[in-house]
CHARMM-style PDB file with segment names, atoms N, HN, CA, C and O in Angstrom:
ATOM      1  N   MET     1      73.174 141.917 141.583  1.00  0.00      PROA
ATOM      2  CA  MET     1      74.274 141.241 142.219  1.00  0.00      PROA
ATOM      3  C   MET     1      75.105 142.287 142.965  1.00  0.00      PROA
ATOM      4  O   MET     1      75.506 143.299 142.390  1.00  0.00      PROA
ATOM      5  N   GLU     2      75.354 142.036 144.230  1.00  0.00      PROA
ATOM      6  HN  GLU     2      75.028 141.214 144.697  1.00  0.00      PROA
ATOM      7  CA  GLU     2      76.092 142.983 145.052  1.00  0.00      PROA
ATOM      8  C   GLU     2      77.589 142.911 144.781  1.00  0.00      PROA
ATOM      9  O   GLU     2      78.127 141.857 144.444  1.00  0.00      PROA
ATOM     10  N   ASP     3      78.247 144.056 144.933  1.00  0.00      PROA
ATOM     11  HN  ASP     3      77.809 144.912 145.206  1.00  0.00      PROA
ATOM     12  CA  ASP     3      79.682 144.126 144.681  1.00  0.00      PROA
ATOM     13  C   ASP     3      80.480 143.222 145.617  1.00  0.00      PROA
ATOM     14  O   ASP     3      81.490 142.652 145.205  1.00  0.00      PROA
ATOM     15  N   ALA     4      80.043 143.082 146.868  1.00  0.00      PROA
ATOM     16  HN  ALA     4      79.222 143.545 147.202  1.00  0.00      PROA
ATOM     17  CA  ALA     4      80.754 142.209 147.817  1.00  0.00      PROA
ATOM     18  C   ALA     4      80.712 140.752 147.354  1.00  0.00      PROA
ATOM     19  O   ALA     4      81.695 140.023 147.484  1.00  0.00      PROA
ATOM     20  N   PHE     5      79.575 140.340 146.819  1.00  0.00      PROA
ATOM     21  HN  PHE     5      78.776 140.932 146.713  1.00  0.00      PROA
ATOM     22  CA  PHE     5      79.441 138.979 146.282  1.00  0.00      PROA
ATOM     23  C   PHE     5      80.322 138.813 145.055  1.00  0.00      PROA
ATOM     24  O   PHE     5      81.037 137.819 144.926  1.00  0.00      PROA
ATOM     25  N   LEU     6      80.270 139.778 144.161  1.00  0.00      PROA
ATOM     26  HN  LEU     6      79.689 140.586 144.265  1.00  0.00      PROA
ATOM     27  CA  LEU     6      81.063 139.735 142.932  1.00  0.00      PROA
ATOM     28  C   LEU     6      82.562 139.665 143.249  1.00  0.00      PROA
ATOM     29  O   LEU     6      83.306 138.976 142.551  1.00  0.00      PROA
ATOM     30  N   ALA     7      83.004 140.360 144.278  1.00  0.00      PROA
ATOM     31  HN  ALA     7      82.400 140.919 144.845  1.00  0.00      PROA
ATOM     32  CA  ALA     7      84.427 140.369 144.636  1.00  0.00      PROA
ATOM     33  C   ALA     7      84.916 138.989 145.068  1.00  0.00      PROA
ATOM     34  O   ALA     7      86.114 138.712 144.995  1.00  0.00      PROA
ATOM     35  N   GLN     8      84.022 138.128 145.512  1.00  0.00      PROA
ATOM     36  HN  GLN     8      83.049 138.353 145.571  1.00  0.00      PROA
ATOM     37  CA  GLN     8      84.404 136.785 145.954  1.00  0.00      PROA
ATOM     38  C   GLN     8      84.484 135.779 144.805  1.00  0.00      PROA
ATOM     39  O   GLN     8      85.110 134.728 144.944  1.00  0.00      PROA
ATOM     40  N   LEU     9      83.865 136.091 143.696  1.00  0.00      PROA
ATOM     41  HN  LEU     9      83.356 136.944 143.584  1.00  0.00      PROA
ATOM     42  CA  LEU     9      83.811 135.147 142.579  1.00  0.00      PROA
ATOM     43  C   LEU     9      85.136 135.081 141.832  1.00  0.00      PROA
ATOM     44  O   LEU     9      85.852 136.076 141.716  1.00  0.00      PROA
ATOM     45  N   ARG    10      85.451 133.890 141.329  1.00  0.00      PROA
ATOM     46  HN  ARG    10      84.870 133.082 141.423  1.00  0.00      PROA
ATOM     47  CA  ARG    10      86.633 133.675 140.497  1.00  0.00      PROA
ATOM     48  C   ARG    10      86.207 132.902 139.252  1.00  0.00      PROA
ATOM     49  O   ARG    10      85.203 132.190 139.260  1.00  0.00      PROA
ATOM     50  N   CYS    11      86.969 133.051 138.209  1.00  0.00      PROA
ATOM     51  HN  CYS    11      87.785 133.629 138.202  1.00  0.00      PROA
ATOM     52  CA  CYS    11      86.658 132.369 136.951  1.00  0.00      PROA
ATOM     53  C   CYS    11      86.782 130.855 137.150  1.00  0.00      PROA
ATOM     54  O   CYS    11      87.832 130.376 137.578  1.00  0.00      PROA
ATOM     55  N   PRO    12      85.731 130.104 136.847  1.00  0.00      PROA
ATOM     56  CA  PRO    12      85.780 128.656 137.019  1.00  0.00      PROA
ATOM     57  C   PRO    12      86.658 127.939 135.988  1.00  0.00      PROA
ATOM     58  O   PRO    12      86.970 126.758 136.146  1.00  0.00      PROA
ATOM     59  N   ILE    13      87.044 128.644 134.958  1.00  0.00      PROA
ATOM     60  HN  ILE    13      86.790 129.603 134.831  1.00  0.00      PROA
ATOM     61  CA  ILE    13      87.883 128.042 133.922  1.00  0.00      PROA
ATOM     62  C   ILE    13      89.359 128.171 134.270  1.00  0.00      PROA
ATOM     63  O   ILE    13      90.168 127.347 133.843  1.00  0.00      PROA
ATOM     64  N   ASP    14      89.724 129.197 135.042  1.00  0.00      PROA
ATOM     65  HN  ASP    14      89.067 129.867 135.390  1.00  0.00      PROA
ATOM     66  CA  ASP    14      91.109 129.434 135.430  1.00  0.00      PROA
ATOM     67  C   ASP    14      91.553 128.339 136.399  1.00  0.00      PROA
ATOM     68  O   ASP    14      91.020 128.263 137.506  1.00  0.00      PROA
ATOM     69  N   PRO    15      92.502 127.496 136.026  1.00  0.00      PROA
ATOM     70  CA  PRO    15      92.944 126.398 136.894  1.00  0.00      PROA
ATOM     71  C   PRO    15      93.481 126.873 138.245  1.00  0.00      PROA
ATOM     72  O   PRO    15      93.389 126.140 139.230  1.00  0.00      PROA
ATOM     73  N   THR    16      94.036 128.077 138.313  1.00  0.00      PROA
ATOM     74  HN  THR    16      94.110 128.673 137.513  1.00  0.00      PROA
ATOM     75  CA  THR    16      94.583 128.599 139.565  1.00  0.00      PROA
ATOM     76  C   THR    16      93.529 129.315 140.400  1.00  0.00      PROA
ATOM     77  O   THR    16      93.774 129.634 141.564  1.00  0.00      PROA
ATOM     78  N   ARG    17      92.380 129.566 139.827  1.00  0.00      PROA
ATOM     79  HN  ARG    17      92.182 129.307 138.882  1.00  0.00      PROA
ATOM     80  CA  ARG    17      91.267 130.284 140.474  1.00  0.00      PROA
ATOM     81  C   ARG    17      91.712 131.654 140.991  1.00  0.00      PROA
ATOM     82  O   ARG    17      91.267 132.100 142.049  1.00  0.00      PROA
ATOM     83  N   GLU    18      92.590 132.316 140.238  1.00  0.00      PROA
ATOM     84  HN  GLU    18      92.951 131.954 139.378  1.00  0.00      PROA
ATOM     85  CA  GLU    18      93.053 133.648 140.597  1.00  0.00      PROA
ATOM     86  C   GLU    18      92.337 134.738 139.806  1.00  0.00      PROA
ATOM     87  O   GLU    18      92.251 135.877 140.266  1.00  0.00      PROA
ATOM     88  N   ALA    19      91.826 134.409 138.632  1.00  0.00      PROA
ATOM     89  HN  ALA    19      91.895 133.484 138.259  1.00  0.00      PROA
ATOM     90  CA  ALA    19      91.200 135.404 137.763  1.00  0.00      PROA
ATOM     91  C   ALA    19      89.864 135.854 138.343  1.00  0.00      PROA
ATOM     92  O   ALA    19      88.997 135.037 138.656  1.00  0.00      PROA
ATOM     93  N   THR    20      89.716 137.155 138.479  1.00  0.00      PROA
ATOM     94  HN  THR    20      90.420 137.819 138.225  1.00  0.00      PROA
ATOM     95  CA  THR    20      88.474 137.719 138.987  1.00  0.00      PROA
ATOM     96  C   THR    20      87.473 137.890 137.847  1.00  0.00      PROA
ATOM     97  O   THR    20      87.810 137.734 136.674  1.00  0.00      PROA
ATOM     98  N   LEU    21      86.252 138.210 138.213  1.00  0.00      PROA
ATOM     99  HN  LEU    21      85.978 138.337 139.166  1.00  0.00      PROA
ATOM    100  CA  LEU    21      85.192 138.439 137.240  1.00  0.00      PROA
ATOM    101  C   LEU    21      84.649 139.848 137.419  1.00  0.00      PROA
ATOM    102  O   LEU    21      84.481 140.322 138.543  1.00  0.00      PROA
ATOM    103  N   ALA    22      84.378 140.510 136.304  1.00  0.00      PROA
ATOM    104  HN  ALA    22      84.515 140.125 135.391  1.00  0.00      PROA
ATOM    105  CA  ALA    22      83.810 141.857 136.330  1.00  0.00      PROA
ATOM    106  C   ALA    22      82.469 141.843 135.612  1.00  0.00      PROA
ATOM    107  O   ALA    22      82.273 141.106 134.646  1.00  0.00      PROA
ATOM    108  N   ARG    23      81.558 142.664 136.094  1.00  0.00      PROA
ATOM    109  HN  ARG    23      81.718 143.263 136.879  1.00  0.00      PROA
ATOM    110  CA  ARG    23      80.238 142.747 135.486  1.00  0.00      PROA
ATOM    111  C   ARG    23      80.300 143.579 134.203  1.00  0.00      PROA
ATOM    112  O   ARG    23      80.933 144.634 134.163  1.00  0.00      PROA
ATOM    113  N   ASP    24      79.640 143.093 133.173  1.00  0.00      PROA
ATOM    114  HN  ASP    24      79.126 142.236 133.206  1.00  0.00      PROA
ATOM    115  CA  ASP    24      79.535 143.790 131.891  1.00  0.00      PROA
ATOM    116  C   ASP    24      78.112 143.576 131.385  1.00  0.00      PROA
ATOM    117  O   ASP    24      77.827 142.593 130.700  1.00  0.00      PROA
ATOM    118  N   GLU    25      77.229 144.499 131.728  1.00  0.00      PROA
ATOM    119  HN  GLU    25      77.460 145.297 132.284  1.00  0.00      PROA
ATOM    120  CA  GLU    25      75.810 144.399 131.401  1.00  0.00      PROA
ATOM    121  C   GLU    25      75.215 143.108 131.965  1.00  0.00      PROA
ATOM    122  O   GLU    25      75.126 142.972 133.185  1.00  0.00      PROA
ATOM    123  N   GLN    26      74.810 142.171 131.134  1.00  0.00      PROA
ATOM    124  HN  GLN    26      74.883 142.282 130.143  1.00  0.00      PROA
ATOM    125  CA  GLN    26      74.164 140.944 131.603  1.00  0.00      PROA
ATOM    126  C   GLN    26      75.091 139.739 131.543  1.00  0.00      PROA
ATOM    127  O   GLN    26      74.664 138.627 131.232  1.00  0.00      PROA
ATOM    128  N   ARG    27      76.360 139.971 131.845  1.00  0.00      PROA
ATOM    129  HN  ARG    27      76.707 140.874 132.098  1.00  0.00      PROA
ATOM    130  CA  ARG    27      77.315 138.868 131.872  1.00  0.00      PROA
ATOM    131  C   ARG    27      78.498 139.247 132.752  1.00  0.00      PROA
ATOM    132  O   ARG    27      78.691 140.414 133.095  1.00  0.00      PROA
ATOM    133  N   LEU    28      79.280 138.244 133.105  1.00  0.00      PROA
ATOM    134  HN  LEU    28      79.124 137.297 132.826  1.00  0.00      PROA
ATOM    135  CA  LEU    28      80.519 138.457 133.848  1.00  0.00      PROA
ATOM    136  C   LEU    28      81.675 138.129 132.923  1.00  0.00      PROA
ATOM    137  O   LEU    28      81.591 137.196 132.124  1.00  0.00      PROA
ATOM    138  N   VAL    29      82.751 138.890 133.027  1.00  0.00      PROA
ATOM    139  HN  VAL    29      82.819 139.648 133.676  1.00  0.00      PROA
ATOM    140  CA  VAL    29      83.900 138.736 132.140  1.00  0.00      PROA
ATOM    141  C   VAL    29      85.140 138.410 132.969  1.00  0.00      PROA
ATOM    142  O   VAL    29      85.433 139.074 133.963  1.00  0.00      PROA
ATOM    143  N   CYS    30      85.857 137.379 132.540  1.00  0.00      PROA
ATOM    144  HN  CYS    30      85.619 136.840 131.732  1.00  0.00      PROA
ATOM    145  CA  CYS    30      87.099 136.972 133.214  1.00  0.00      PROA
ATOM    146  C   CYS    30      88.171 138.037 132.988  1.00  0.00      PROA
ATOM    147  O   CYS    30      88.354 138.526 131.874  1.00  0.00      PROA
ATOM    148  N   SER    31      88.881 138.390 134.072  1.00  0.00      PROA
ATOM    149  HN  SER    31      88.733 137.993 134.978  1.00  0.00      PROA
ATOM    150  CA  SER    31      89.912 139.430 133.996  1.00  0.00      PROA
ATOM    151  C   SER    31      91.153 138.974 133.228  1.00  0.00      PROA
ATOM    152  O   SER    31      91.928 139.804 132.753  1.00  0.00      PROA
ATOM    153  N   LYS    32      91.344 137.669 133.105  1.00  0.00      PROA
ATOM    154  HN  LYS    32      90.714 136.994 133.491  1.00  0.00      PROA
ATOM    155  CA  LYS    32      92.546 137.174 132.428  1.00  0.00      PROA
ATOM    156  C   LYS    32      92.310 136.762 130.984  1.00  0.00      PROA
ATOM    157  O   LYS    32      93.092 137.127 130.106  1.00  0.00      PROA
ATOM    158  N   CYS    33      91.253 136.012 130.721  1.00  0.00      PROA
ATOM    159  HN  CYS    33      90.618 135.716 131.435  1.00  0.00      PROA
ATOM    160  CA  CYS    33      91.089 135.474 129.361  1.00  0.00      PROA
ATOM    161  C   CYS    33      89.903 136.085 128.603  1.00  0.00      PROA
ATOM    162  O   CYS    33      89.708 135.786 127.425  1.00  0.00      PROA
ATOM    163  N   ALA    34      89.111 136.934 129.264  1.00  0.00      PROA
ATOM    164  HN  ALA    34      89.269 137.177 130.221  1.00  0.00      PROA
ATOM    165  CA  ALA    34      87.969 137.615 128.655  1.00  0.00      PROA
ATOM    166  C   ALA    34      86.819 136.683 128.276  1.00  0.00      PROA
ATOM    167  O   ALA    34      85.977 137.043 127.453  1.00  0.00      PROA
ATOM    168  N   ALA    35      86.778 135.498 128.865  1.00  0.00      PROA
ATOM    169  HN  ALA    35      87.462 135.206 129.533  1.00  0.00      PROA
ATOM    170  CA  ALA    35      85.616 134.615 128.672  1.00  0.00      PROA
ATOM    171  C   ALA    35      84.419 135.277 129.341  1.00  0.00      PROA
ATOM    172  O   ALA    35      84.560 135.938 130.369  1.00  0.00      PROA
ATOM    173  N   HSD    36      83.227 135.093 128.745  1.00  0.00      PROA
ATOM    174  HN  HSD    36      83.112 134.555 127.909  1.00  0.00      PROA
ATOM    175  CA  HSD    36      82.003 135.710 129.260  1.00  0.00      PROA
ATOM    176  C   HSD    36      81.063 134.643 129.817  1.00  0.00      PROA
ATOM    177  O   HSD    36      80.838 133.605 129.195  1.00  0.00      PROA
ATOM    178  N   PHE    37      80.522 134.921 130.995  1.00  0.00      PROA
ATOM    179  HN  PHE    37      80.705 135.765 131.500  1.00  0.00      PROA
ATOM    180  CA  PHE    37      79.546 134.043 131.624  1.00  0.00      PROA
ATOM    181  C   PHE    37      78.231 134.800 131.753  1.00  0.00      PROA
ATOM    182  O   PHE    37      78.229 135.951 132.189  1.00  0.00      PROA
ATOM    183  N   PRO    38      77.115 134.183 131.385  1.00  0.00      PROA
ATOM    184  CA  PRO    38      75.834 134.882 131.441  1.00  0.00      PROA
ATOM    185  C   PRO    38      75.346 135.082 132.875  1.00  0.00      PROA
ATOM    186  O   PRO    38      75.722 134.350 133.790  1.00  0.00      PROA
ATOM    187  N   ILE    39      74.504 136.087 133.039  1.00  0.00      PROA
ATOM    188  HN  ILE    39      74.198 136.682 132.295  1.00  0.00      PROA
ATOM    189  CA  ILE    39      73.775 136.289 134.287  1.00  0.00      PROA
ATOM    190  C   ILE    39      72.313 136.047 133.947  1.00  0.00      PROA
ATOM    191  O   ILE    39      71.738 136.757 133.122  1.00  0.00      PROA
ATOM    192  N   LYS    40      71.716 135.053 134.576  1.00  0.00      PROA
ATOM    193  HN  LYS    40      72.183 134.476 135.246  1.00  0.00      PROA
ATOM    194  CA  LYS    40      70.316 134.706 134.304  1.00  0.00      PROA
ATOM    195  C   LYS    40      69.496 134.857 135.573  1.00  0.00      PROA
ATOM    196  O   LYS    40      69.826 134.280 136.609  1.00  0.00      PROA
ATOM    197  N   GLN    41      68.446 135.623 135.489  1.00  0.00      PROA
ATOM    198  HN  GLN    41      68.178 136.092 134.647  1.00  0.00      PROA
ATOM    199  CA  GLN    41      67.565 135.890 136.626  1.00  0.00      PROA
ATOM    200  C   GLN    41      68.358 136.415 137.819  1.00  0.00      PROA
ATOM    201  O   GLN    41      68.062 136.086 138.968  1.00  0.00      PROA
ATOM    202  N   GLY    42      69.365 137.232 137.536  1.00  0.00      PROA
ATOM    203  HN  GLY    42      69.605 137.500 136.603  1.00  0.00      PROA
ATOM    204  CA  GLY    42      70.160 137.855 138.579  1.00  0.00      PROA
ATOM    205  C   GLY    42      71.280 137.002 139.146  1.00  0.00      PROA
ATOM    206  O   GLY    42      72.015 137.461 140.021  1.00  0.00      PROA
ATOM    207  N   LEU    43      71.430 135.770 138.669  1.00  0.00      PROA
ATOM    208  HN  LEU    43      70.833 135.398 137.958  1.00  0.00      PROA
ATOM    209  CA  LEU    43      72.460 134.873 139.177  1.00  0.00      PROA
ATOM    210  C   LEU    43      73.482 134.547 138.088  1.00  0.00      PROA
ATOM    211  O   LEU    43      73.110 134.276 136.946  1.00  0.00      PROA
ATOM    212  N   PRO    44      74.771 134.573 138.441  1.00  0.00      PROA
ATOM    213  CA  PRO    44      75.788 134.225 137.446  1.00  0.00      PROA
ATOM    214  C   PRO    44      75.761 132.721 137.161  1.00  0.00      PROA
ATOM    215  O   PRO    44      75.606 131.905 138.069  1.00  0.00      PROA
ATOM    216  N   VAL    45      75.914 132.382 135.901  1.00  0.00      PROA
ATOM    217  HN  VAL    45      76.040 133.046 135.164  1.00  0.00      PROA
ATOM    218  CA  VAL    45      75.966 130.980 135.490  1.00  0.00      PROA
ATOM    219  C   VAL    45      77.434 130.679 135.195  1.00  0.00      PROA
ATOM    220  O   VAL    45      77.927 130.937 134.097  1.00  0.00      PROA
ATOM    221  N   LEU    46      78.122 130.128 136.196  1.00  0.00      PROA
ATOM    222  HN  LEU    46      77.722 129.918 137.088  1.00  0.00      PROA
ATOM    223  CA  LEU    46      79.565 129.891 136.094  1.00  0.00      PROA
ATOM    224  C   LEU    46      79.856 128.446 135.724  1.00  0.00      PROA
ATOM    225  O   LEU    46      80.625 127.755 136.392  1.00  0.00      PROA
ATOM    226  N   VAL    47      79.232 128.013 134.659  1.00  0.00      PROA
ATOM    227  HN  VAL    47      78.608 128.574 134.116  1.00  0.00      PROA
ATOM    228  CA  VAL    47      79.379 126.650 134.162  1.00  0.00      PROA
ATOM    229  C   VAL    47      80.151 126.729 132.844  1.00  0.00      PROA
ATOM    230  O   VAL    47      79.737 127.439 131.928  1.00  0.00      PROA
ATOM    231  N   PRO    48      81.265 126.009 132.740  1.00  0.00      PROA
ATOM    232  CA  PRO    48      82.049 126.087 131.499  1.00  0.00      PROA
ATOM    233  C   PRO    48      81.243 125.824 130.231  1.00  0.00      PROA
ATOM    234  O   PRO    48      81.563 126.380 129.180  1.00  0.00      PROA
ATOM    235  N   ASP    49      80.213 124.996 130.304  1.00  0.00      PROA
ATOM    236  HN  ASP    49      79.953 124.545 131.157  1.00  0.00      PROA
ATOM    237  CA  ASP    49      79.393 124.730 129.120  1.00  0.00      PROA
ATOM    238  C   ASP    49      78.605 125.956 128.671  1.00  0.00      PROA
ATOM    239  O   ASP    49      78.151 126.007 127.528  1.00  0.00      PROA
ATOM    240  N   GLU    50      78.434 126.944 129.547  1.00  0.00      PROA
ATOM    241  HN  GLU    50      78.803 126.902 130.476  1.00  0.00      PROA
ATOM    242  CA  GLU    50      77.655 128.148 129.236  1.00  0.00      PROA
ATOM    243  C   GLU    50      78.532 129.326 128.815  1.00  0.00      PROA
ATOM    244  O   GLU    50      78.015 130.394 128.487  1.00  0.00      PROA
ATOM    245  N   VAL    51      79.836 129.142 128.821  1.00  0.00      PROA
ATOM    246  HN  VAL    51      80.256 128.275 129.088  1.00  0.00      PROA
ATOM    247  CA  VAL    51      80.756 130.243 128.553  1.00  0.00      PROA
ATOM    248  C   VAL    51      80.666 130.707 127.094  1.00  0.00      PROA
ATOM    249  O   VAL    51      80.458 129.909 126.180  1.00  0.00      PROA
ATOM    250  N   GLU    52      80.827 132.010 126.907  1.00  0.00      PROA
ATOM    251  HN  GLU    52      80.996 132.659 127.650  1.00  0.00      PROA
ATOM    252  CA  GLU    52      80.966 132.585 125.569  1.00  0.00      PROA
ATOM    253  C   GLU    52      82.440 132.947 125.421  1.00  0.00      PROA
ATOM    254  O   GLU    52      82.952 133.800 126.145  1.00  0.00      PROA
ATOM    255  N   LEU    53      83.101 132.310 124.501  1.00  0.00      PROA
ATOM    256  HN  LEU    53      82.685 131.617 123.913  1.00  0.00      PROA
ATOM    257  CA  LEU    53      84.540 132.512 124.315  1.00  0.00      PROA
ATOM    258  C   LEU    53      84.819 133.848 123.632  1.00  0.00      PROA
ATOM    259  O   LEU    53      83.977 134.351 122.887  1.00  0.00      PROA
ATOM    260  N   PRO    54      85.991 134.424 123.881  1.00  0.00      PROA
ATOM    261  CA  PRO    54      86.378 135.648 123.172  1.00  0.00      PROA
ATOM    262  C   PRO    54      86.405 135.395 121.665  1.00  0.00      PROA
ATOM    263  O   PRO    54      86.579 134.260 121.220  1.00  0.00      PROA
ATOM    264  N   SER    55      86.236 136.442 120.900  1.00  0.00      PROA
ATOM    265  HN  SER    55      86.095 137.364 121.261  1.00  0.00      PROA
ATOM    266  CA  SER    55      86.190 136.288 119.443  1.00  0.00      PROA
ATOM    267  C   SER    55      87.484 135.666 118.935  1.00  0.00      PROA
ATOM    268  O   SER    55      88.576 135.970 119.417  1.00  0.00      PROA
ATOM    269  N   GLY    56      87.333 134.801 117.966  1.00  0.00      PROA
ATOM    270  HN  GLY    56      86.446 134.554 117.575  1.00  0.00      PROA
ATOM    271  CA  GLY    56      88.472 134.122 117.363  1.00  0.00      PROA
ATOM    272  C   GLY    56      88.790 132.778 117.985  1.00  0.00      PROA
ATOM    273  O   GLY    56      89.589 132.021 117.434  1.00  0.00      PROA
ATOM    274  N   LEU    57      88.181 132.462 119.126  1.00  0.00      PROA
ATOM    275  HN  LEU    57      87.532 133.077 119.574  1.00  0.00      PROA
ATOM    276  CA  LEU    57      88.422 131.174 119.777  1.00  0.00      PROA
ATOM    277  C   LEU    57      87.201 130.286 119.610  1.00  0.00      PROA
ATOM    278  O   LEU    57      86.062 130.752 119.663  1.00  0.00      PROA
ATOM    279  N   ARG    58      87.459 128.988 119.406  1.00  0.00      PROA
ATOM    280  HN  ARG    58      88.383 128.610 119.363  1.00  0.00      PROA
ATOM    281  CA  ARG    58      86.353 128.055 119.187  1.00  0.00      PROA
ATOM    282  C   ARG    58      86.177 127.052 120.311  1.00  0.00      PROA
ATOM    283  O   ARG    58      85.118 126.438 120.436  1.00  0.00      PROA
ATOM    284  N   GLU    59      87.220 126.877 121.143  1.00  0.00      PROA
ATOM    285  HN  GLU    59      88.081 127.376 121.042  1.00  0.00      PROA
ATOM    286  CA  GLU    59      87.111 125.880 122.214  1.00  0.00      PROA
ATOM    287  C   GLU    59      87.900 126.331 123.441  1.00  0.00      PROA
ATOM    288  O   GLU    59      88.811 127.154 123.347  1.00  0.00      PROA
ATOM    289  N   LEU    60      87.529 125.775 124.593  1.00  0.00      PROA
ATOM    290  HN  LEU    60      86.789 125.107 124.670  1.00  0.00      PROA
ATOM    291  CA  LEU    60      88.151 126.154 125.858  1.00  0.00      PROA
ATOM    292  C   LEU    60      89.660 125.961 125.851  1.00  0.00      PROA
ATOM    293  O   LEU    60      90.388 126.752 126.452  1.00  0.00      PROA
ATOM    294  N   SER    61      90.132 124.934 125.189  1.00  0.00      PROA
ATOM    295  HN  SER    61      89.541 124.291 124.702  1.00  0.00      PROA
ATOM    296  CA  SER    61      91.568 124.642 125.197  1.00  0.00      PROA
ATOM    297  C   SER    61      92.398 125.749 124.554  1.00  0.00      PROA
ATOM    298  O   SER    61      93.618 125.769 124.713  1.00  0.00      PROA
ATOM    299  N   GLN    62      91.766 126.663 123.835  1.00  0.00      PROA
ATOM    300  HN  GLN    62      90.774 126.646 123.706  1.00  0.00      PROA
ATOM    301  CA  GLN    62      92.476 127.771 123.202  1.00  0.00      PROA
ATOM    302  C   GLN    62      92.671 128.964 124.140  1.00  0.00      PROA
ATOM    303  O   GLN    62      93.421 129.885 123.815  1.00  0.00      PROA
ATOM    304  N   LEU    63      92.008 128.959 125.297  1.00  0.00      PROA
ATOM    305  HN  LEU    63      91.399 128.211 125.561  1.00  0.00      PROA
ATOM    306  CA  LEU    63      92.149 130.059 126.244  1.00  0.00      PROA
ATOM    307  C   LEU    63      93.554 130.060 126.838  1.00  0.00      PROA
ATOM    308  O   LEU    63      94.128 128.996 127.068  1.00  0.00      PROA
ATOM    309  N   PRO    64      94.114 131.246 127.088  1.00  0.00      PROA
ATOM    310  CA  PRO    64      95.481 131.321 127.622  1.00  0.00      PROA
ATOM    311  C   PRO    64      95.665 130.532 128.920  1.00  0.00      PROA
ATOM    312  O   PRO    64      96.689 129.872 129.096  1.00  0.00      PROA
ATOM    313  N   CYS    65      94.698 130.591 129.821  1.00  0.00      PROA
ATOM    314  HN  CYS    65      93.867 131.127 129.678  1.00  0.00      PROA
ATOM    315  CA  CYS    65      94.840 129.874 131.097  1.00  0.00      PROA
ATOM    316  C   CYS    65      94.862 128.363 130.880  1.00  0.00      PROA
ATOM    317  O   CYS    65      95.557 127.650 131.604  1.00  0.00      PROA
ATOM    318  N   GLN    66      94.130 127.874 129.917  1.00  0.00      PROA
ATOM    319  HN  GLN    66      93.566 128.453 129.328  1.00  0.00      PROA
ATOM    320  CA  GLN    66      94.116 126.442 129.635  1.00  0.00      PROA
ATOM    321  C   GLN    66      95.406 125.996 128.966  1.00  0.00      PROA
ATOM    322  O   GLN    66      95.907 124.909 129.252  1.00  0.00      PROA
ATOM    323  N   ARG    67      95.945 126.817 128.086  1.00  0.00      PROA
ATOM    324  HN  ARG    67      95.538 127.701 127.854  1.00  0.00      PROA
ATOM    325  CA  ARG    67      97.220 126.474 127.436  1.00  0.00      PROA
ATOM    326  C   ARG    67      98.341 126.419 128.456  1.00  0.00      PROA
ATOM    327  O   ARG    67      99.183 125.524 128.399  1.00  0.00      PROA
ATOM    328  N   ARG    68      98.367 127.381 129.408  1.00  0.00      PROA
ATOM    329  HN  ARG    68      97.683 128.108 129.454  1.00  0.00      PROA
ATOM    330  CA  ARG    68      99.394 127.375 130.465  1.00  0.00      PROA
ATOM    331  C   ARG    68      99.257 126.130 131.327  1.00  0.00      PROA
ATOM    332  O   ARG    68     100.256 125.489 131.653  1.00  0.00      PROA
ATOM    333  N   ALA    69      98.035 125.783 131.699  1.00  0.00      PROA
ATOM    334  HN  ALA    69      97.223 126.304 131.435  1.00  0.00      PROA
ATOM    335  CA  ALA    69      97.811 124.603 132.544  1.00  0.00      PROA
ATOM    336  C   ALA    69      98.268 123.339 131.825  1.00  0.00      PROA
ATOM    337  O   ALA    69      98.868 122.457 132.439  1.00  0.00      PROA
ATOM    338  N   ASN    70      97.988 123.249 130.527  1.00  0.00      PROA
ATOM    339  HN  ASN    70      97.501 123.966 130.028  1.00  0.00      PROA
ATOM    340  CA  ASN    70      98.407 122.069 129.765  1.00  0.00      PROA
ATOM    341  C   ASN    70      99.924 121.990 129.647  1.00  0.00      PROA
ATOM    342  O   ASN    70     100.491 120.899 129.708  1.00  0.00      PROA
ATOM    343  N   ARG    71     100.586 123.125 129.480  1.00  0.00      PROA
ATOM    344  HN  ARG    71     100.126 124.011 129.430  1.00  0.00      PROA
ATOM    345  CA  ARG    71     102.050 123.140 129.413  1.00  0.00      PROA
ATOM    346  C   ARG    71     102.650 122.673 130.729  1.00  0.00      PROA
ATOM    347  O   ARG    71     103.603 121.893 130.738  1.00  0.00      PROA
ATOM    348  N   ARG    72     102.091 123.151 131.852  1.00  0.00      PROA
ATOM    349  HN  ARG    72     101.317 123.784 131.845  1.00  0.00      PROA
ATOM    350  CA  ARG    72     102.588 122.741 133.166  1.00  0.00      PROA
ATOM    351  C   ARG    72     102.370 121.252 133.385  1.00  0.00      PROA
ATOM    352  O   ARG    72     103.241 120.565 133.919  1.00  0.00      PROA
ATOM    353  N   LYS    73     101.210 120.751 132.973  1.00  0.00      PROA
ATOM    354  HN  LYS    73     100.502 121.308 132.539  1.00  0.00      PROA
ATOM    355  CA  LYS    73     100.892 119.333 133.154  1.00  0.00      PROA
ATOM    356  C   LYS    73     101.851 118.479 132.330  1.00  0.00      PROA
ATOM    357  O   LYS    73     102.319 117.442 132.799  1.00  0.00      PROA
ATOM    358  N   ASN    74     102.140 118.906 131.118  1.00  0.00      PROA
ATOM    359  HN  ASN    74     101.759 119.749 130.738  1.00  0.00      PROA
ATOM    360  CA  ASN    74     103.033 118.136 130.239  1.00  0.00      PROA
ATOM    361  C   ASN    74     104.483 118.195 130.712  1.00  0.00      PROA
ATOM    362  O   ASN    74     105.262 117.284 130.432  1.00  0.00      PROA
ATOM    363  N   ALA    75     104.851 119.260 131.427  1.00  0.00      PROA
ATOM    364  HN  ALA    75     104.218 120.000 131.655  1.00  0.00      PROA
ATOM    365  CA  ALA    75     106.217 119.400 131.932  1.00  0.00      PROA
ATOM    366  C   ALA    75     106.475 118.486 133.126  1.00  0.00      PROA
ATOM    367  O   ALA    75     107.620 118.136 133.409  1.00  0.00      PROA
ATOM    368  N   ASP    76     105.416 118.104 133.820  1.00  0.00      PROA
ATOM    369  HN  ASP    76     104.485 118.388 133.590  1.00  0.00      PROA
ATOM    370  CA  ASP    76     105.567 117.228 135.015  1.00  0.00      PROA
ATOM    371  C   ASP    76     105.885 115.828 134.678  1.00  0.00      PROA
ATOM    372  OT1 ASP    76     106.036 114.996 135.572  1.00  0.00      PROA
TER     373      ASP     76
END
């Protein structure tokens, strides 16, 4: 995966689509919440169902970006 391509990618879980992704061996890591996305056959799999959550978290709703989005939604 080329660096120019990687620089264009954003975390699909981040509601604001501001979080960048960094390569870490055979996966991409979100710069904000540390969620991991696999790279299969050289292509990133940016599907929330394929995400590996940071240790200690069991579901997407526990990620910091999701909690912030839910707070904003409830405030409206």
